[in-house]
Every structure is written in structure tokens, then in C-alpha cells.
FIDO-137681 format. One record per residue: residue number from 1; y, z, x of N, C-alpha, C in turn. Coordinates in pm, 1 decimal, m for minus. Last residue first. Layout:
<pts>
+-----+----------+----------+----------+----------+----------+----------+----------+----------+----------+
| pos |     n_py |     n_pz |     n_px |    ca_py |    ca_pz |    ca_px |     c_py |     c_pz |     c_px |
+-----+----------+----------+----------+----------+----------+----------+----------+----------+----------+
| NUM |        Y |        Z |        X |        Y |        Z |        X |        Y |        Z |        X |
...
+-----+----------+----------+----------+----------+----------+----------+----------+----------+----------+
</pts>
This chain:
<pts>
+-----+----------+----------+----------+----------+----------+----------+----------+----------+----------+
| pos |     n_py |     n_pz |     n_px |    ca_py |    ca_pz |    ca_px |     c_py |     c_pz |     c_px |
+-----+----------+----------+----------+----------+----------+----------+----------+----------+----------+
| 180 |   5629.5 |  16271.2 |   7173.5 |   5670.5 |  16117.6 |   7232.6 |   5783.8 |  16116.0 |   7289.6 |
| 179 |   5442.1 |  16532.4 |   7290.7 |   5545.4 |  16492.1 |   7223.5 |   5567.7 |  16344.0 |   7275.7 |
| 178 |   5264.8 |  16571.4 |   7487.2 |   5192.4 |  16497.7 |   7399.1 |   5322.1 |  16483.4 |   7294.4 |
| 177 |   5323.1 |  16819.5 |   7627.9 |   5310.2 |  16672.0 |   7683.9 |   5276.4 |  16562.1 |   7599.2 |
| 176 |   5339.0 |  17008.6 |   7477.8 |   5455.0 |  16945.7 |   7511.9 |   5430.5 |  16813.1 |   7576.3 |
| 175 |   5074.7 |  17060.1 |   7442.6 |   5149.8 |  17030.2 |   7300.6 |   5288.2 |  16963.7 |   7348.1 |
| 174 |   4983.9 |  17145.1 |   7695.2 |   4908.6 |  17022.9 |   7589.2 |   5031.0 |  16977.6 |   7491.1 |
| 173 |   5135.5 |  17352.9 |   7689.0 |   5137.6 |  17270.0 |   7815.4 |   5079.0 |  17120.6 |   7737.0 |
| 172 |   4998.0 |  17511.8 |   7489.8 |   5170.1 |  17478.8 |   7472.7 |   5174.7 |  17386.0 |   7585.2 |
| 171 |   4755.7 |  17656.7 |   7501.1 |   4750.8 |  17511.3 |   7460.0 |   4890.3 |  17467.1 |   7459.4 |
| 170 |   4838.7 |  17939.3 |   7515.6 |   4765.1 |  17859.0 |   7627.1 |   4756.9 |  17698.3 |   7633.4 |
| 169 |   5153.7 |  17984.5 |   7435.1 |   5031.2 |  17983.8 |   7388.6 |   4956.3 |  17898.8 |   7482.2 |
| 168 |   5378.5 |  18074.4 |   7685.8 |   5346.9 |  18039.6 |   7542.1 |   5208.2 |  18014.7 |   7544.4 |
| 167 |   5419.3 |  18138.8 |   7959.2 |   5396.2 |  18250.6 |   7856.3 |   5392.8 |  18209.5 |   7727.3 |
| 166 |   5483.1 |  17845.8 |   8029.9 |   5334.3 |  17938.7 |   8090.4 |   5351.6 |  18063.3 |   8004.0 |
| 165 |   5754.1 |  17839.1 |   7935.7 |   5636.6 |  17767.0 |   7883.2 |   5513.0 |  17803.2 |   7916.3 |
| 164 |   5874.4 |  18005.5 |   8113.7 |   5884.8 |  18047.6 |   7969.4 |   5777.6 |  17992.1 |   7907.7 |
| 163 |   5847.8 |  17899.0 |   8352.1 |   5787.8 |  18074.5 |   8325.6 |   5772.9 |  18070.4 |   8175.7 |
| 162 |   5983.1 |  17690.7 |   8321.8 |   5846.2 |  17676.3 |   8325.8 |   5786.1 |  17809.4 |   8314.1 |
| 161 |   6257.4 |  17771.0 |   8298.2 |   6177.1 |  17713.6 |   8179.2 |   6041.3 |  17707.7 |   8180.4 |
| 160 |   6448.2 |  17941.3 |   8443.7 |   6302.5 |  17991.2 |   8435.4 |   6243.4 |  17887.8 |   8334.4 |
| 159 |   6684.9 |  17848.9 |   8346.4 |   6644.1 |  17786.7 |   8448.1 |   6500.6 |  17838.1 |   8506.4 |
| 158 |   6732.4 |  17750.7 |   8046.8 |   6705.4 |  17850.7 |   8104.4 |   6625.5 |  17771.8 |   8225.5 |
| 157 |   6977.4 |  17484.7 |   8005.7 |   6871.9 |  17540.0 |   7967.9 |   6833.2 |  17655.8 |   8097.2 |
| 156 |   7226.3 |  17327.8 |   8086.1 |   7224.0 |  17455.7 |   8037.2 |   7125.9 |  17536.0 |   7993.4 |
| 155 |   7086.1 |  17096.8 |   8165.2 |   7129.0 |  17172.8 |   8269.2 |   7155.4 |  17337.3 |   8201.8 |
| 154 |   7045.4 |  16981.0 |   7911.5 |   6930.5 |  17032.9 |   8032.9 |   6996.4 |  17121.4 |   8100.6 |
| 153 |   7305.7 |  16929.6 |   7834.6 |   7211.4 |  17033.5 |   7764.0 |   7093.4 |  17073.0 |   7838.8 |
| 152 |   7533.0 |  16863.3 |   8086.8 |   7423.8 |  16829.2 |   7996.2 |   7355.5 |  16948.4 |   7948.8 |
| 151 |   7852.6 |  17029.9 |   8092.5 |   7725.2 |  16986.0 |   8156.5 |   7630.2 |  16941.3 |   8042.9 |
| 150 |   8162.4 |  16802.5 |   7961.2 |   8062.9 |  16968.4 |   8007.8 |   7931.0 |  16917.0 |   8072.4 |
| 149 |   8424.3 |  16728.9 |   8055.6 |   8314.3 |  16673.1 |   8076.6 |   8219.9 |  16807.9 |   8092.3 |
| 148 |   8623.6 |  16949.2 |   7971.8 |   8631.9 |  16808.6 |   7876.7 |   8488.4 |  16717.1 |   7905.0 |
| 147 |   8706.9 |  17188.6 |   8003.6 |   8548.4 |  17163.4 |   7989.7 |   8538.4 |  17014.7 |   7922.1 |
| 146 |   8999.8 |  17182.1 |   8066.5 |   8863.2 |  17256.6 |   8154.6 |   8744.0 |  17196.3 |   8152.7 |
| 145 |   9143.2 |  16896.1 |   8024.4 |   9100.0 |  17025.0 |   7980.2 |   8979.9 |  17067.9 |   8076.6 |
| 144 |   9279.2 |  16644.6 |   8154.9 |   9324.0 |  16796.6 |   8220.2 |   9241.9 |  16917.5 |   8124.3 |
| 143 |   9154.7 |  16443.5 |   8015.2 |   9095.1 |  16496.1 |   8143.8 |   9150.7 |  16627.1 |   8221.5 |
| 142 |   9307.0 |  16455.2 |   7775.3 |   9183.4 |  16475.4 |   7754.9 |   9108.5 |  16530.3 |   7903.8 |
| 141 |   9560.2 |  16432.0 |   7851.4 |   9527.6 |  16557.9 |   7785.2 |   9367.9 |  16565.2 |   7787.6 |
| 140 |   9547.2 |  16188.9 |   7975.9 |   9576.8 |  16289.9 |   8030.5 |   9548.0 |  16423.7 |   7960.1 |
| 139 |   9509.6 |  16029.4 |   7708.8 |   9407.9 |  16025.7 |   7831.4 |   9443.3 |  16113.5 |   7927.1 |
| 138 |   9732.3 |  16118.4 |   7558.4 |   9601.3 |  16167.9 |   7508.5 |   9505.7 |  16139.7 |   7605.9 |
| 137 |   9921.1 |  15975.0 |   7683.7 |   9946.1 |  16146.2 |   7646.3 |   9797.7 |  16185.2 |   7635.6 |
| 136 |   9822.1 |  15716.3 |   7679.1 |   9837.4 |  15750.3 |   7790.2 |   9838.1 |  15904.0 |   7777.9 |
| 135 |   9853.7 |  15691.8 |   7384.9 |   9704.0 |  15682.8 |   7460.5 |   9730.4 |  15748.9 |   7614.4 |
| 134 |  10154.8 |  15675.2 |   7374.8 |  10057.9 |  15794.1 |   7290.3 |   9943.6 |  15782.0 |   7376.9 |
| 133 |  10213.2 |  15447.8 |   7527.8 |  10232.2 |  15608.2 |   7585.3 |  10189.2 |  15690.8 |   7517.9 |
| 132 |  10077.4 |  15276.2 |   7363.5 |  10024.5 |  15311.1 |   7520.6 |  10061.7 |  15436.0 |   7562.6 |
| 131 |  10265.3 |  15287.6 |   7147.2 |  10137.9 |  15307.1 |   7136.7 |  10066.4 |  15344.9 |   7268.1 |
| 130 |  10496.8 |  15204.0 |   7264.9 |  10494.1 |  15340.5 |   7199.0 |  10326.7 |  15365.4 |   7219.3 |
| 129 |  10457.5 |  15036.1 |   7581.4 |  10464.6 |  15051.6 |   7459.8 |  10424.8 |  15158.0 |   7367.6 |
| 128 |  10392.9 |  15003.2 |   7832.5 |  10501.0 |  15091.5 |   7828.0 |  10498.8 |  15085.6 |   7666.7 |
| 127 |  10244.5 |  14771.4 |   7958.4 |  10177.8 |  14923.6 |   7906.8 |  10263.1 |  15007.0 |   7886.1 |
| 126 |  10368.8 |  14568.6 |   8056.7 |  10308.8 |  14544.5 |   7942.2 |  10286.0 |  14674.1 |   7862.3 |
| 125 |  10617.3 |  14490.6 |   8275.4 |  10523.8 |  14542.0 |   8235.0 |  10469.6 |  14561.0 |   8081.6 |
| 124 |  10869.1 |  14315.6 |   8270.6 |  10708.8 |  14254.7 |   8316.1 |  10606.4 |  14347.7 |   8283.8 |
| 123 |  11080.9 |  14474.0 |   8212.6 |  10995.3 |  14366.5 |   8090.3 |  10868.6 |  14294.6 |   8138.5 |
| 122 |  11201.5 |  14725.8 |   8266.5 |  11067.2 |  14661.0 |   8363.0 |  10999.4 |  14587.1 |   8238.2 |
| 121 |  11393.8 |  14782.8 |   8123.4 |  11424.9 |  14797.7 |   8244.0 |  11288.4 |  14725.4 |   8303.1 |
| 120 |  11299.9 |  14782.7 |   7867.8 |  11412.5 |  14697.4 |   7893.6 |  11429.5 |  14684.2 |   8037.8 |
| 119 |  11074.4 |  14934.9 |   7867.2 |  11052.9 |  14789.7 |   7847.7 |  11178.8 |  14713.3 |   7882.4 |
| 118 |  11193.4 |  15199.7 |   7881.3 |  11107.1 |  15160.8 |   7997.5 |  11091.4 |  15002.9 |   7974.5 |
| 117 |  11346.5 |  15207.6 |   7658.5 |  11422.5 |  15211.5 |   7761.7 |  11332.0 |  15157.4 |   7878.4 |
| 116 |  11133.4 |  15204.1 |   7445.7 |  11249.0 |  15070.0 |   7436.1 |  11317.2 |  15086.1 |   7607.8 |
| 115 |  11008.4 |  15424.1 |   7541.3 |  10932.9 |  15282.1 |   7531.9 |  11038.1 |  15179.0 |   7545.5 |
| 114 |  11167.7 |  15623.0 |   7451.2 |  11102.7 |  15613.6 |   7629.6 |  11076.3 |  15469.0 |   7624.6 |
| 113 |  11173.5 |  15585.0 |   7201.3 |  11302.9 |  15579.4 |   7298.8 |  11264.8 |  15537.3 |   7419.1 |
| 112 |  10943.2 |  15654.5 |   7142.7 |  10961.6 |  15541.0 |   7106.8 |  11121.5 |  15518.2 |   7209.3 |
| 111 |  10880.8 |  15923.2 |   7226.2 |  10820.4 |  15844.7 |   7281.9 |  10887.2 |  15693.2 |   7244.5 |
| 110 |  11079.4 |  16066.7 |   7059.9 |  11116.3 |  16035.6 |   7192.0 |  11049.7 |  15952.4 |   7267.8 |
| 109 |  10916.9 |  16134.5 |   6826.5 |  11051.4 |  16027.8 |   6858.6 |  11084.7 |  15990.9 |   6961.5 |
| 108 |  10771.8 |  16328.6 |   6863.8 |  10702.7 |  16199.6 |   6887.6 |  10814.4 |  16125.8 |   6906.8 |
| 107 |  10950.6 |  16612.1 |   7011.0 |  10858.1 |  16526.4 |   6948.1 |  10841.6 |  16428.8 |   6969.2 |
| 106 |  11124.1 |  16767.4 |   7175.1 |  11201.9 |  16640.8 |   7124.1 |  11090.6 |  16579.1 |   7026.9 |
| 105 |  11073.7 |  17010.3 |   7303.3 |  11047.0 |  17008.2 |   7202.3 |  11152.4 |  16891.3 |   7123.1 |
| 104 |  11077.9 |  17042.4 |   7586.1 |  11213.7 |  17007.0 |   7510.8 |  11221.4 |  16985.2 |   7367.4 |
| 103 |  10827.7 |  17146.9 |   7660.6 |  10955.5 |  17212.2 |   7703.4 |  11066.4 |  17170.3 |   7622.6 |
| 102 |  10620.9 |  16964.6 |   7580.2 |  10646.6 |  17103.2 |   7563.2 |  10749.6 |  17188.6 |   7558.1 |
| 101 |  10749.1 |  16706.4 |   7619.4 |  10716.4 |  16778.1 |   7463.6 |  10709.7 |  16902.7 |   7491.2 |
| 100 |  10743.7 |  16709.0 |   7870.2 |  10855.3 |  16726.9 |   7819.2 |  10849.6 |  16758.3 |   7655.6 |
|  99 |  10463.0 |  16732.5 |   7946.2 |  10562.9 |  16856.8 |   7996.3 |  10706.8 |  16838.2 |   7907.1 |
|  98 |  10365.3 |  16518.0 |   7848.5 |  10312.5 |  16635.2 |   7812.2 |  10416.7 |  16744.2 |   7841.7 |
|  97 |  10515.4 |  16323.9 |   8020.5 |  10543.6 |  16325.2 |   7837.4 |  10501.0 |  16474.3 |   7805.8 |
|  96 |  10437.3 |  16372.6 |   8222.9 |  10549.9 |  16387.5 |   8210.7 |  10602.8 |  16407.5 |   8092.6 |
|  95 |  10151.4 |  16296.2 |   8237.7 |  10180.3 |  16455.1 |   8284.1 |  10355.7 |  16469.3 |   8227.6 |
|  94 |  10160.3 |  16043.4 |   8161.2 |  10140.0 |  16128.8 |   8092.3 |  10148.3 |  16274.9 |   8108.4 |
|  93 |  10267.5 |  15943.3 |   8421.2 |  10374.2 |  15922.0 |   8288.0 |  10304.8 |  16028.7 |   8152.9 |
|  92 |  10066.4 |  16006.9 |   8595.2 |  10220.6 |  16080.3 |   8600.7 |  10280.0 |  16066.5 |   8461.9 |
|  91 |   9870.5 |  15830.0 |   8494.3 |   9840.8 |  16015.1 |   8514.7 |   9990.0 |  16073.1 |   8511.4 |
|  90 |   9976.0 |  15592.5 |   8541.0 |   9958.4 |  15634.1 |   8390.9 |   9925.2 |  15802.2 |   8379.0 |
|  89 |   9991.6 |  15577.5 |   8823.2 |  10122.9 |  15575.5 |   8749.7 |  10087.9 |  15628.3 |   8608.5 |
|  88 |   9743.8 |  15620.8 |   8880.8 |   9827.3 |  15728.4 |   8935.7 |   9959.7 |  15695.8 |   8850.2 |
|  87 |   9637.0 |  15367.2 |   8756.0 |   9619.7 |  15508.2 |   8734.8 |   9682.7 |  15630.1 |   8778.0 |
|  86 |   9765.9 |  15184.9 |   8923.8 |   9791.7 |  15206.6 |   8814.2 |   9746.6 |  15350.4 |   8729.2 |
|  85 |   9685.8 |  15241.4 |   9183.3 |   9810.4 |  15260.1 |   9153.1 |   9833.0 |  15283.7 |   9034.6 |
|  84 |   9411.9 |  15151.0 |   9114.8 |   9429.4 |  15316.0 |   9171.5 |   9564.5 |  15352.2 |   9133.9 |
|  83 |   9463.8 |  14891.0 |   9078.1 |   9371.9 |  14947.4 |   8941.5 |   9412.0 |  15111.0 |   8993.6 |
|  82 |   9558.9 |  14796.1 |   9320.8 |   9654.3 |  14796.1 |   9206.2 |   9568.7 |  14868.6 |   9079.2 |
|  81 |   9303.6 |  14867.2 |   9466.2 |   9459.8 |  14896.8 |   9515.6 |   9542.8 |  14919.0 |   9375.1 |
|  80 |   9142.5 |  14663.9 |   9352.1 |   9112.9 |  14804.3 |   9340.4 |   9231.1 |  14901.3 |   9364.4 |
|  79 |   9242.5 |  14433.7 |   9423.0 |   9258.4 |  14465.6 |   9254.3 |   9208.8 |  14625.2 |   9261.6 |
|  78 |   9230.1 |  14447.9 |   9686.7 |   9362.4 |  14432.5 |   9656.4 |   9371.3 |  14483.4 |   9470.5 |
|  77 |   8958.1 |  14444.1 |   9690.8 |   9005.4 |  14562.5 |   9765.7 |   9155.1 |  14557.7 |   9725.0 |
|  76 |   8898.4 |  14186.1 |   9616.1 |   8851.7 |  14278.3 |   9536.6 |   8940.3 |  14429.7 |   9565.2 |
|  75 |   9026.2 |  14026.1 |   9798.1 |   9053.7 |  14016.6 |   9658.2 |   9012.0 |  14146.8 |   9573.3 |
|  74 |   8866.6 |  14072.3 |  10021.8 |   8993.8 |  14151.7 |  10040.4 |   9049.6 |  14139.6 |   9870.6 |
|  73 |   8654.3 |  13987.0 |   9930.9 |   8620.9 |  14111.7 |   9950.4 |   8779.8 |  14184.6 |   9946.2 |
|  72 |   8693.2 |  13697.4 |   9945.0 |   8633.8 |  13797.1 |   9810.7 |   8663.5 |  13927.3 |   9818.7 |
|  71 |   8757.6 |  13689.8 |  10198.0 |   8862.2 |  13664.3 |  10105.3 |   8819.7 |  13721.4 |   9977.3 |
|  70 |   8492.1 |  13722.0 |  10313.9 |   8609.0 |  13816.3 |  10351.7 |   8718.6 |  13800.8 |  10256.7 |
|  69 |   8350.1 |  13508.5 |  10185.6 |   8292.0 |  13650.3 |  10162.6 |   8436.1 |  13750.2 |  10217.4 |
|  68 |   8489.0 |  13285.8 |  10318.7 |   8480.4 |  13287.6 |  10187.3 |   8409.8 |  13455.2 |  10155.2 |
|  67 |   8377.4 |  13346.5 |  10586.9 |   8518.9 |  13346.1 |  10570.5 |   8546.7 |  13381.5 |  10404.5 |
|  66 |   8124.7 |  13295.2 |  10545.1 |   8188.4 |  13414.9 |  10607.7 |   8318.6 |  13446.9 |  10550.6 |
|  65 |   8095.0 |  13029.1 |  10463.9 |   8059.2 |  13146.5 |  10399.5 |   8092.3 |  13269.7 |  10431.3 |
|  64 |   8207.4 |  12909.0 |  10710.8 |   8275.5 |  12912.2 |  10600.5 |   8236.1 |  12998.4 |  10501.7 |
|  63 |   7967.3 |  12977.5 |  10858.0 |   8120.8 |  13052.1 |  10894.5 |   8205.3 |  13045.6 |  10791.5 |
|  62 |   7765.9 |  12844.4 |  10739.0 |   7764.5 |  12978.4 |  10774.8 |   7912.7 |  13037.1 |  10771.4 |
|  61 |   7885.2 |  12571.2 |  10799.7 |   7884.6 |  12633.7 |  10671.7 |   7841.1 |  12773.2 |  10679.0 |
|  60 |   7864.4 |  12577.9 |  11117.9 |   7984.2 |  12559.0 |  11007.4 |   7988.2 |  12608.2 |  10869.8 |
|  59 |   7610.6 |  12601.2 |  11153.9 |   7708.7 |  12691.9 |  11169.5 |   7829.9 |  12698.1 |  11137.2 |
|  58 |   7484.9 |  12338.9 |  11003.4 |   7465.2 |  12504.2 |  10927.5 |   7579.8 |  12601.3 |  10992.7 |
|  57 |   7682.6 |  12081.2 |  10913.1 |   7629.1 |  12162.9 |  11048.2 |   7652.9 |  12353.3 |  10964.1 |
|  56 |   7753.5 |  11960.3 |  10692.8 |   7613.7 |  11955.9 |  10727.3 |   7565.1 |  12033.5 |  10805.6 |
|  55 |   8022.3 |  11943.5 |  10746.1 |   7969.7 |  12014.3 |  10637.4 |   7831.7 |  12038.4 |  10613.9 |
|  54 |   8063.0 |  11775.5 |  10955.9 |   8068.1 |  11906.3 |  10974.2 |   8014.4 |  11992.5 |  10870.0 |
|  53 |   7943.8 |  11526.6 |  10849.9 |   7874.5 |  11592.4 |  10995.5 |   7915.9 |  11729.0 |  10990.2 |
|  52 |   8164.2 |  11493.1 |  10687.8 |   7998.8 |  11485.9 |  10625.4 |   7931.9 |  11553.5 |  10757.5 |
|  51 |   8365.9 |  11484.8 |  10865.0 |   8368.3 |  11593.9 |  10743.3 |   8214.5 |  11589.7 |  10701.0 |
|  50 |   8314.6 |  11265.1 |  11018.9 |   8328.3 |  11380.0 |  11069.5 |   8300.2 |  11465.0 |  10981.1 |
|  49 |   8300.8 |  11079.6 |  10787.9 |   8169.3 |  11079.0 |  10869.5 |   8192.9 |  11210.9 |  10932.6 |
|  48 |   8574.5 |  11089.3 |  10731.7 |   8483.1 |  11122.1 |  10635.2 |   8355.7 |  11148.8 |  10684.3 |
|  47 |   8696.6 |  10970.8 |  10955.0 |   8728.1 |  11132.1 |  10917.4 |   8645.0 |  11155.2 |  10843.8 |
|  46 |   8612.2 |  10702.4 |  10951.1 |   8582.0 |  10817.4 |  11056.6 |   8614.6 |  10941.1 |  10998.5 |
|  45 |   8744.2 |  10667.7 |  10698.0 |   8594.8 |  10622.7 |  10717.1 |   8543.8 |  10727.6 |  10820.1 |
|  44 |   8986.1 |  10681.6 |  10817.5 |   8947.5 |  10750.1 |  10693.7 |   8814.6 |  10751.2 |  10688.4 |
|  43 |   9008.6 |  10483.0 |  10995.1 |   9015.3 |  10603.9 |  11045.4 |   8965.4 |  10714.2 |  10943.0 |
|  42 |   8979.0 |  10255.5 |  10842.5 |   8860.0 |  10277.3 |  10937.9 |   8859.6 |  10445.6 |  10981.2 |
|  41 |   9190.6 |  10243.3 |  10707.8 |   9045.0 |  10279.1 |  10617.9 |   8955.9 |  10316.3 |  10738.0 |
|  40 |   9370.1 |  10197.4 |  10883.0 |   9366.7 |  10312.9 |  10791.1 |   9259.0 |  10378.1 |  10729.0 |
|  39 |   9284.9 |   9949.8 |  10955.1 |   9293.8 |  10077.1 |  11042.4 |   9295.2 |  10216.1 |  10999.2 |
|  38 |   9298.8 |   9818.6 |  10769.1 |   9170.3 |   9844.4 |  10770.4 |   9155.4 |   9939.0 |  10899.7 |
|  37 |   9532.9 |   9678.3 |  10730.1 |   9542.6 |   9810.3 |  10675.1 |   9398.8 |   9877.0 |  10709.7 |
|  36 |   9688.3 |   9481.3 |  10945.8 |   9564.6 |   9497.9 |  10911.3 |   9565.6 |   9687.3 |  10850.8 |
|  35 |   9948.4 |   9424.1 |  11054.8 |   9839.5 |   9340.8 |  11085.1 |   9678.6 |   9392.7 |  11043.9 |
|  34 |  10130.5 |   9582.2 |  10904.9 |  10123.7 |   9415.5 |  10873.9 |   9971.2 |   9344.1 |  10935.7 |
|  33 |  10081.0 |   9815.0 |  10990.3 |  10056.2 |   9803.1 |  10882.4 |  10013.1 |   9661.7 |  10850.4 |
|  32 |  10121.5 |   9757.1 |  11293.9 |  10014.2 |   9832.5 |  11253.8 |   9991.6 |   9808.3 |  11112.5 |
|  31 |  10414.5 |   9705.2 |  11211.5 |  10337.6 |   9618.5 |  11276.6 |  10167.4 |   9650.9 |  11257.3 |
|  30 |  10530.2 |   9963.6 |  11159.7 |  10534.6 |   9849.3 |  11052.7 |  10440.3 |   9754.1 |  11102.4 |
|  29 |  10481.4 |  10106.7 |  11384.7 |  10417.6 |  10142.4 |  11259.4 |  10415.9 |  10056.5 |  11152.3 |
|  28 |  10677.6 |   9988.6 |  11531.3 |  10522.6 |   9966.7 |  11598.2 |  10434.8 |  10009.2 |  11481.3 |
|  27 |  10897.1 |  10040.6 |  11432.1 |  10828.9 |   9880.1 |  11438.1 |  10712.4 |   9884.4 |  11454.6 |
|  26 |  10884.5 |  10321.0 |  11498.7 |  10925.3 |  10269.1 |  11343.0 |  10832.2 |  10114.0 |  11356.1 |
|  25 |  10923.0 |  10299.6 |  11761.1 |  10834.2 |  10384.2 |  11687.6 |  10775.9 |  10302.0 |  11568.2 |
|  24 |  11049.5 |   9995.3 |  11925.4 |  11111.6 |  10135.9 |  11843.1 |  10939.1 |  10176.5 |  11779.7 |
|  23 |  10846.7 |   9880.1 |  12175.7 |  10935.1 |   9860.9 |  12063.5 |  10940.9 |   9978.8 |  12023.9 |
|  22 |  10776.4 |   9746.5 |  12474.3 |  10803.5 |   9838.3 |  12403.1 |  10869.5 |   9840.3 |  12259.1 |
|  21 |  10465.3 |   9576.3 |  12614.7 |  10595.6 |   9585.1 |  12578.2 |  10649.1 |   9670.5 |  12491.3 |
|  20 |  10182.2 |   9551.6 |  12620.9 |  10244.4 |   9615.1 |  12744.7 |  10385.2 |   9635.4 |  12715.1 |
|  19 |  10051.5 |   9460.8 |  12456.0 |  10060.0 |   9376.2 |  12535.6 |  10154.9 |   9441.6 |  12672.6 |
|  18 |   9991.4 |   9666.4 |  12275.3 |   9883.8 |   9641.8 |  12350.5 |   9939.3 |   9545.5 |  12473.1 |
|  17 |  10308.5 |   9868.9 |  12294.6 |  10200.5 |   9781.9 |  12247.4 |  10112.1 |   9724.8 |  12331.7 |
|  16 |  10438.9 |  10178.9 |  12309.3 |  10394.4 |  10062.9 |  12381.7 |  10303.1 |   9973.2 |  12297.7 |
|  15 |  10748.3 |  10318.9 |  12152.4 |  10571.9 |  10297.7 |  12145.3 |  10531.2 |  10177.4 |  12211.4 |
|  14 |  11009.9 |  10523.6 |  12177.8 |  10929.5 |  10396.0 |  12171.9 |  10784.2 |  10407.8 |  12183.5 |
|  13 |  11204.4 |  10761.2 |  11968.2 |  11101.5 |  10726.7 |  12048.5 |  11026.9 |  10602.1 |  12079.9 |
|  12 |  11554.2 |  10737.3 |  11941.1 |  11427.8 |  10727.1 |  11899.3 |  11315.5 |  10714.1 |  11976.2 |
|  11 |  11846.5 |  10934.6 |  11964.1 |  11751.5 |  10835.0 |  12041.5 |  11612.1 |  10856.1 |  11963.1 |
|  10 |  12024.2 |  10946.5 |  11678.7 |  12027.2 |  10995.1 |  11841.7 |  11952.1 |  10901.1 |  11871.8 |
|   9 |  12093.0 |  10860.1 |  11390.5 |  12057.3 |  11014.3 |  11426.4 |  12042.0 |  11049.9 |  11601.3 |
|   8 |  12130.5 |  10585.5 |  11455.8 |  12237.3 |  10668.4 |  11406.6 |  12205.1 |  10806.6 |  11434.2 |
|   7 |  11994.6 |  10479.4 |  11776.7 |  12045.2 |  10460.1 |  11616.7 |  12093.1 |  10577.5 |  11605.1 |
|   6 |  11907.4 |  10364.4 |  12105.9 |  11956.7 |  10435.7 |  12042.5 |  11984.6 |  10396.3 |  11872.7 |
|   5 |  11581.6 |  10346.7 |  12245.5 |  11673.9 |  10275.5 |  12178.8 |  11765.2 |  10374.7 |  12088.2 |
|   4 |  11423.3 |  10382.1 |  12550.2 |  11487.0 |  10456.0 |  12421.7 |  11606.3 |  10365.0 |  12367.0 |
|   3 |  11090.1 |  10250.1 |  12700.9 |  11247.3 |  10227.6 |  12676.5 |  11310.9 |  10342.7 |  12550.5 |
|   2 |  10859.3 |  10265.6 |  12896.2 |  10910.4 |  10313.4 |  12784.3 |  11049.4 |  10295.2 |  12797.8 |
|   1 |  10649.8 |  10018.0 |  13039.5 |  10764.5 |  10106.0 |  13083.5 |  10827.0 |  10155.9 |  12925.5 |
+-----+----------+----------+----------+----------+----------+----------+----------+----------+----------+
</pts>
């Protein structure tokens, strides 16, 4: 039979002992500690055996590997999303700087002021120094040029190159194949 004993905070739960009598839960814990700390050691040992059995189970290991893989994948996706957002921000900043320099004729002096204003508003962002703003402007200018990434020399060559080689001297094919 369980009985409830009142204390300052309200009623506490009673726990039955082996002999059938009930004592408050705290007293039960105290007696368990007094009667032997082997109980805790046995429980730890049993948990250790269970953990050892669990970690040696191939199904569990495979499951954990798949969980870890999912976590790594999510971390990579998050990093890629952050990088994408930063590229968008830098592109926007570069376009704004170029536009303002062309229309407002402020010169390079405004980059120092812009850097100070952005740094004071966003102290946690390290990419708004004057030097970085100049680099961002340069980066956007480079990528906005029509032929900034040109074709390779091979693709600019005559599309009929085989015919040109065939019209050369009869031994030209041999000479070309001997070029190191």
C-alpha cells in the first residue's frame, strides 16, 4: 500500500520497499545509497554491456553512419547557402558602388566613409573594409565585362582545320604528329 506524506512543497511520492512498507521517495534513495553503491556500479556495468552490444551491432552502426552522413550533408548545404548569399550580397554591393561612382562622381573617398558606416552598423561583418569594398567593385567590374572570360585559342581556330592540314605538304600529317 502506498501512502503520501505531506511536506513543504506539497505531497511527495512514496516508494514501496522490499518488505512491503512505504517510505518517502527521498528516504528510499538514501537507503539504496547506504545499502550499497554496488547497485549504481551494477547499473553502469549493465549499461556499458548494452552500449557495447549496441555499438557492435552492424544495423546500429549502419544507422549511425547514415545519420552522420545526413548531418554532414546538411552542414554542406548550409555552408553553400551562406556562400551563395554572400556572393549575392557582394554582387549587389559592387553594382551599387559602380553605379554611385559613375553617377554621383564622389570618387574613391566615399568608399572609406561607406566602410565606416557599414562597420559601425554591422560590427560582426568583417568584409566591409575599404580594401574589401574596392576588391568587390573590381570583382563585379571584371565579371560584368562582355568578354571577361574568353574562348580558348583552340575554339577560335579555323573550324576546317583538318582540311587546311590536308592541303599542306603530303608529309605535314607526320610532322604535326611528331611535335612533342
